[in-house]
C-alpha positions, -999 to 999 in steps of 0.1 A, spaced: 223 -870 406 232 -909 402 252 -912 373 284 -933 362 291 -909 332 314 -882 336 305 -845 339 293 -838 305 290 -801 296 253 -791 299 241 -760 285 207 -743 294 197 -720 266 170 -699 251 160 -664 245 160 -639 272 130 -643 294 121 -677 284 126 -693 318 162 -709 317 168 -692 352 137 -710 366 146 -740 352 185 -737 364 167 -735 398 144 -763 396 173 -788 381 196 -775 413 168 -788 434 157 -822 417 194 -833 408 227 -831 422 236 -804 401 253 -766 402 246 -737 381 267 -708 385 257 -673 381 252 -664 344 288 -667 331 291 -653 294 328 -655 293 328 -680 270 323 -667 235 333 -633 241 368 -648 251 368 -674 229 371 -649 196 398 -631 210 422 -658 224 451 -643 201 454 -617 226 471 -640 248 492 -654 227 501 -693 230 485 -708 261 511 -737 262 530 -709 279 519 -710 317 525 -671 319 498 -667 290 473 -689 309 478 -667 339 472 -634 325 440 -649 305 424 -663 334 433 -632 356 414 -613 327 385 -637 329 378 -631 365 379 -594 359 355 -598 332 333 -620 358 334 -591 383 325 -563 361 297 -584 342 285 -601 374 281 -566 392 264 -550 363 241 -583 358 213 -565 382 218 -529 396 194 -538 423 218 -564 438 249 -564 455 279 -584 443 284 -594 476 252 -615 473 262 -630 440 298 -644 453 288 -677 465 269 -687 434 295 -672 409 323 -684 395 342 -657 411 345 -682 445 369 -701 426 397 -672 427 415 -688 455 418 -719 428 437 -705 400 465 -728 403 440 -759 397 424 -740 367 460 -731 353 469 -767 354 440 -782 341 454 -779 306 468 -756 277 437 -747 259 412 -721 267 384 -749 270 403 -770 295 406 -741 318 372 -731 314 358 -767 320 380 -767 350 361 -737 366 330 -753 359 342 -785 374 355 -772 405 325 -751 414 306 -784 410 330 -800 433 327 -772 459 290 -776 462 291 -813 464 277 -818 434 281 -845 406 273 -823 377 269 -788 367 248 -768 341 257 -732 325 229 -709 323 238 -678 298 207 -662 283 226 -635 257 210 -602 248 225 -608 210 226 -645 193 257 -664 201 261 -694 179 264 -728 201 293 -734 181 314 -711 201 308 -739 231 310 -770 210 344 -760 198 360 -756 234 340 -782 255 340 -817 241 305 -832 239 284 -806 252 248 -814 256 222 -787 254 185 -783 268 170 -755 248 138 -740 266 115 -722 242 84 -699 255 60 -683 233 76 -653 217 48 -629 225 51 -637 264 88 -635 264 86 -602 245 65 -588 271 82 -599 295 118 -588 282 102 -553 278 94 -549 314 132 -559 322 159 -534 331 179 -548 301 151 -547 275 160 -537 235 152 -505 225 116 -514 209 92 -539 204 103 -546 169 139 -551 185 129 -577 210 106 -597 186 134 -600 160 157 -609 187 134 -637 199 133 -655 162 172 -653 158 175 -668 192 154 -699 187 158 -704 151 198 -705 159 193 -729 184 168 -751 166 195 -751 137 221 -765 159 200 -791 173 189 -804 137 228 -808 131 235 -825 167 201 -846 177 216 -868 201 231 -836 220 199 -813 220 168 -813 238 140 -790 232 113 -781 256 86 -757 264 82 -731 289 47 -738 291 48 -777 296 72 -767 323 51 -748 344 19 -772 336 37 -804 343 72 -798 358 79 -835 368 72 -847 332 98 -824 319 123 -833 350 118 -869 340 124 -860 303 154 -839 310 167 -870 335 162 -892 307 186 -870 284 212 -865 309 210 -901 321 203 -894 356 176 -899 383 158 -869 399 152 -870 437 117 -871 454 120 -839 469 91 -810 463 101 -787 442 108 -756 464 125 -732 448 141 -715 476 159 -749 485 181 -738 451 209 -716 461 209 -702 427 169 -693 432 173 -678 468 200 -652 452 183 -644 421 149 -646 433 153 -611 451 157 -577 432 126 -577 411 140 -594 378 132 -634 386 104 -627 412 87 -664 401 119 -679 418 104 -667 457 85 -698 460 66 -726 441 60 -729 403 34 -709 391 10 -727 363 -9 -699 352 21 -678 338 12 -681 304 -7 -665 277 -4 -629 292 2 -616 256 -33 -617 249 -42 -593 276 -10 -573 273 -6 -568 238 -28 -547 216 -44 -561 185 -17 -541 162 14 -554 184 -4 -591 177 -6 -584 138 30 -567 139 43 -598 161 26 -622 137 38 -602 107 75 -607 120 75 -639 136 46 -658 121 65 -686 107 87 -690 137 56 -695 159 41 -720 137 73 -738 133 72 -740 174 34 -750 171 24 -718 188 -12 -707 174 -16 -674 153 -46 -654 160 -47 -631 131 -48 -639 94 -26 -623 67 -22 -583 69 -34 -563 44 -14 -543 19 -13 -514 35 -6 -531 70 26 -550 54 40 -516 43 30 -501 71 49 -527 94 80 -530 70 83 -491 74 82 -495 111 105 -522 111 131 -501 95 129 -469 117 128 -491 145 161 -505 135 177 -475 126 165 -456 158 179 -482 181 216 -470 168 210 -440 186 199 -454 220 224 -457 247 209 -494 260 222 -503 223 260 -495 228 261 -508 266 248 -543 252 275 -539 225 301 -530 247 300 -562 268 311 -581 237 345 -560 234 349 -558 275 378 -587 272 397 -563 247 390 -533 274 403 -554 303 434 -566 281 444 -530 269 436 -515 305 461 -547 322 488 -538 296 487 -501 304 488 -507 341 453 -492 351 444 -510 380 416 -531 376 394 -522 407 397 -486 392 384 -503 361 356 -518 375 344 -490 392 343 -469 360 323 -493 343 297 -495 368 
């Protein structure tokens, strides 16, 4: 990436299964840019910083950083049960564990430490820039990043919610039911769109369907946004360290080779008519907001009452599904780590227990 600009914080965001992992691999190939394994620690730690006390005190920063690495170790290991953590190490911020002194000395704030971690990751790769791709199960407001990083830039990748939903439901980290997945897609895209409307100069909206149809046009648009020139190399996803690691294990099989332009509109065959109607009932206005066509008219009064009841029971049911609590547990993982360390429980034992 040829640019005179300093490393600006670049975040690739979207609902789960919207293509942010594919986009990350493409950007690594086309720009001198490094993307670490999904990190997730920024919002979860940012709202609990009071636990570690005054960060102008070096000892508190040391404890915070140690706990951040424990979090990354646990989260990275759990990210996909089909893969070993050993395969992740080189594309994870865990690779910075021997550079703790540089991170602790970067500044007296959480944001300074976090940014230093991303900067070092890029420098160790010989890259001029970095991007963070973290697609969260629950919506995490972009203000959580904006508060700690100066001048963040956001690329929001949007995918037809119907395709994102059927893809998400096939994954090991799927929500509890169709209704839950649909409502989460709506929440994700609307929150990010809202932030973009407040920060238009730092927000770029692109579509998954455009990315796979004409990747070079989208690459050029992103290059203009981040003030960088893409190289002329072909888009071979296996040239991306990020793509090579994440392309195994079954979750991101599309990273194994080249971009597949036909990977869209699957919902028309894989969703039943009732599912299509239900999705449009719940998310029709959001689909129209992002220019996705609707294929069904307004529901009858009977169907509206039926879908309302279905939505309520789906929400109620998820409270009693184990997967729901596992997902919520990650958001309080910093507290668990903090308490365990203060009680003298070895971190490795904690990691083994959580796996």
